N, C-alpha and C positions, 0 to 999 in steps of 0.2 A: 504493499500500499504505499501512496505517495505520502510525503509528511510534510508539515508546515510547522510553524512556531507561534508559541504565545507567551506572553510575558506574565509572570506571576508577580503581581505588587509586592512591595515590601511588607504590607500588611496582609499576611496569609489569611486564606480562610481553611481552617482546621478541623477535620473530623476526628473524634475521639469514641473510640469504640472498645467494649470489652465484654468478654464472656464471663459467665456468673463466677467462675473462680477465680478470675483475676480482676474483677472489679476493685477488691481495696487497693491490689498493687497498682492500678492505673490513678486510682485516688491518691494515693500516696506520691505518685510521679508529677501528677498535675500539682499538687499542693507544693512540692519540691520546685516546680518550674512556673509557678504561678504569676512572677513579675514578668518572665518573657512571655508567656502565654495570654497576660491581660493585654499585649499590645496588639493582639491579633483577633478575628473573628472565629470564635469557636460553634461547633455543631455537635451532638452526640444522638445517638440512638437513645430510645426513651428511657429505661430505667438507668442506664450509665448517666445520661446526662442531667437527671433531676438528681441524683447521688452527688455526682461533681460540683453541680450548682449549690446543692444547699452545703456540701462539706467544705468547698473553697471561696464561696459567695463571689465567683468569678460569673459573666453574663454567657449563659450557654443557651443556644438554640437547640431545644429538644426535638428530636422527631420520633418516630413512631417506635416502638420495643423491635428489635430485630426481628423475632420469630413473626410478628404482627406485619412485617413489611417495612420496617425501618431499614435493614440493608438494602432494599431495594431502591427503597428512596434516596439512600447514601449513593449508590451507584448510580442513578438517575442524575444526580447533582454532579457526581465526576464527568459524567458524560456530557454535561452542559456546560462544564468547566467553570463550576461554581465552589468547587471543593481542589485545594491546593496541595493539601499534604493531608495523610490519613495515619493516625497513630492507634493501632488496632491489637490491643495485647488480647491475643485469641489463644485458647486452650487445645494445643496439639494432641494432649493424649485423653481427652474427652469429647467424643463425638455428639453433636447438638443437631436436634431435628430437624433444624434449618440450614444443615451443613451446606447442601446445594447453593443457597442463598450466599453464604458467607464465600463459597470457592469464586461463584460469579461478582461478589464484591471484589475480591482479590482480584481476579482476572480483569474486571473492567478498570480496576486502579492501574494496573499494567498496561493494558492497552491504551490509555490516556497519560501513560508517563508521568504519574504522580509519584514524589518520594512516598513510599510506604514503611512504618516501623510497625514490626510485629511482636518485638519484644523491649524490653527497658531499655538493653544495651543499645539495641539500634536507634531507640526513642532518643537517648540520651546523645549519641553521636549526631542524629538530625538536628534536635534544637539547639545544638552548641557551636554548629556550623555556621559562619558568617555568611552564608548564603541564606539562612532561615530569616533573618531580618533586612535582606536586601531584595529589589527586583531581580527577577532570575529568568531568563528564556529557557524555554524547554521545548524540544519537539513532540507534536502530537499528530497523530492521523489527521491527513488533509480529507476531511470528509465530505466536504464539496467536490472535490476531483473525485472520490470515490463514486459518488451518485452522478457526477457527469458522464462516468465512463459507463455506469450500468443502466442510465436510461435512455 
């Protein structure tokens, strides 16, 4: 597929997602990085978003709960270029009923070339990168060229 580019602004739109066994770990990580995260637009799937907002005091836009369609909402936002970065503390050892949705979310994030951290170490590297607070150009699929070729 042909590629084009888009610019992620310095103020990023950050998705925060966690499976049940990792909600506390994500909450701790967000609390540790509250100062940096407060400079960005934050979104989270339902339960995680409400927990994080309550425990950290940060303004977080909650989506639906993951199993109720929140993963798909987030995937749509990624494909619409409304999400720049995703922090997803997922549980690789515990299958969830909506596992196909989780895989689709990770796939669409990869298709649209957004940075995705799936564990605490990667999230730490990502948020401490100088690029996190700067405008950054990334390569993305040229969807219009794709349509032009197919129609």
